[in-house]
C-alpha positions in Angstrom: 35.7 -117.2 -17.9 37.3 -114.9 -15.4 35.7 -111.5 -14.8 38.4 -108.9 -15.3 36.2 -106.2 -13.8 34.8 -107.7 -10.5 33.1 -104.5 -9.5 31.1 -104.0 -12.7 28.1 -106.1 -11.8 28.0 -104.6 -8.3 28.1 -101.1 -9.8 25.3 -101.9 -12.2 23.3 -103.4 -9.5 23.6 -100.3 -7.3 22.6 -98.0 -10.2 19.6 -100.1 -11.2 18.1 -100.6 -7.7 17.6 -97.7 -5.3 19.0 -98.2 -1.8 15.9 -97.8 0.3 17.9 -98.3 3.5 19.5 -94.9 2.9 16.7 -92.8 1.4 18.8 -89.6 1.4 21.6 -91.4 -0.6 18.9 -92.2 -3.2 17.7 -88.6 -3.4 21.2 -87.2 -3.7 22.0 -89.7 -6.4 18.9 -88.8 -8.3 19.7 -85.0 -8.0 23.2 -85.7 -9.2 22.0 -87.6 -12.2 19.5 -84.8 -13.1 22.2 -82.2 -12.9 24.6 -84.2 -15.0 22.0 -85.0 -17.7 20.2 -81.6 -17.8 23.3 -79.4 -17.3 23.6 -76.3 -15.2 22.2 -73.1 -16.7 24.1 -70.2 -15.1 23.0 -66.6 -15.4 24.6 -65.0 -18.4 25.4 -68.0 -20.5 26.3 -65.6 -23.3 27.9 -62.3 -22.1 27.3 -59.3 -24.3 30.0 -56.7 -23.3 30.6 -54.8 -26.5 28.9 -51.4 -26.5 27.8 -51.5 -30.2 26.4 -54.1 -32.6 27.3 -52.9 -36.2 26.7 -56.1 -38.2 23.5 -58.2 -38.4 23.4 -60.5 -35.4 21.0 -63.3 -34.2 20.6 -64.3 -30.6 19.3 -67.9 -30.6 17.9 -70.2 -27.9 21.2 -72.1 -27.7 23.0 -69.0 -26.4 20.2 -68.0 -24.0 20.2 -66.4 -21.6 22.1 -63.4 -22.9 23.6 -61.2 -20.2 24.1 -57.6 -21.4 26.8 -55.9 -19.4 27.9 -53.3 -22.0 29.0 -50.2 -20.1 26.1 -47.7 -20.2 24.1 -49.7 -22.8 24.1 -51.6 -26.0 23.6 -49.7 -29.2 22.3 -51.4 -32.4 23.9 -49.1 -34.9 22.9 -49.5 -38.6 22.4 -53.3 -38.1 19.7 -55.7 -37.3 19.5 -57.7 -34.1 17.2 -60.7 -34.4 16.1 -62.4 -31.2 14.6 -65.9 -31.7 11.6 -67.3 -29.7 12.3 -68.5 -26.2 15.4 -66.3 -25.7 15.9 -64.5 -22.4 17.9 -61.3 -22.3 19.1 -60.1 -18.9 20.4 -56.6 -18.2 22.8 -55.3 -15.6 21.7 -52.4 -13.5 21.0 -49.3 -15.6 22.0 -50.9 -18.8 19.7 -50.2 -21.8 19.3 -51.3 -25.4 19.1 -48.5 -28.0 18.5 -48.5 -31.7 20.4 -45.8 -33.6 21.3 -44.8 -37.2 19.0 -47.2 -39.0 19.3 -50.0 -36.4 16.6 -52.6 -36.3 15.3 -55.0 -33.5 13.3 -58.0 -34.5 12.1 -59.9 -31.5 9.2 -62.1 -32.6 8.3 -64.9 -30.2 5.4 -67.3 -30.4 2.2 -67.9 -28.3 4.1 -70.7 -26.5 7.6 -69.3 -26.6 7.9 -65.7 -25.7 11.0 -63.5 -25.6 11.9 -62.1 -22.2 13.7 -58.8 -21.4 14.4 -58.6 -17.7 16.8 -57.5 -15.0 19.8 -59.7 -14.0 19.3 -59.4 -10.3 16.2 -58.8 -8.2 16.1 -55.3 -6.8 18.0 -53.7 -9.7 16.5 -51.9 -12.7 17.7 -51.8 -16.3 17.2 -48.9 -18.7 14.6 -50.3 -21.1 14.5 -50.2 -24.9 14.9 -47.1 -27.0 14.3 -46.5 -30.7 15.6 -43.3 -32.2 14.8 -41.6 -35.5 15.1 -43.8 -38.5 15.1 -47.1 -36.7 12.7 -50.0 -36.5 11.5 -52.3 -33.7 9.3 -55.3 -34.3 8.3 -57.0 -31.1 5.7 -59.7 -30.8 5.1 -62.2 -27.9 7.6 -60.4 -25.8 7.7 -59.7 -22.0 9.5 -56.6 -20.8 9.9 -56.5 -17.0 11.7 -54.5 -14.3 12.8 -51.4 -16.2 13.7 -48.3 -14.2 13.2 -45.6 -16.8 10.8 -46.7 -19.6 9.8 -50.0 -21.0 10.0 -48.7 -24.5 10.8 -45.2 -25.7 10.5 -44.1 -29.3 11.5 -41.0 -31.1 10.2 -40.8 -34.7 10.8 -44.5 -35.4 8.9 -47.3 -37.1 7.6 -49.7 -34.5 5.3 -52.7 -34.5 4.1 -54.3 -31.2 1.7 -57.2 -30.8 0.9 -59.6 -28.0 3.6 -58.1 -25.7 3.5 -57.6 -22.0 5.0 -54.8 -19.9 5.0 -55.5 -16.2 6.7 -54.4 -13.0 8.3 -51.4 -14.6 9.0 -48.1 -12.9 8.6 -46.1 -16.2 6.0 -46.2 -18.9 6.0 -46.5 -22.6 7.2 -43.1 -24.1 6.7 -41.7 -27.5 7.9 -38.5 -29.2 6.7 -38.1 -32.8 
């Protein structure tokens, strides 16, 4: 039997046995294999650039991280935004998330899979979360970091928070009844 692919056995041999005579080649090969099998996660895997969400929407782990770049902010207007456990939401500088006209935010993580709201780039700040009159925000096992104004601001709205962390924020949690 004639081997039609004379390099096949050599290639398999190289892949199955590390070349210890060239330790850096082995390390580079290992890193390349890890990158190819695990994939590259870039910042802003899902870009959110529309200024308003008006239909019920779910942000799931497969689309995470979500990079909010909507000019000025993202309004949840008369719809429900559900954010699933483990999702990270990153905001551009000064961008906020605001609930208006009956909008609802449901961000319920788990003890082992929190939901993160954070800045996109170190040294910047984002606008935080706001819930205006007639809206609802339900946050559990969430982490809100690096806001420049307020972590969460409410104005006559129905809110429910449990097991959530607010850290490294310039502003506080505001409330107007």
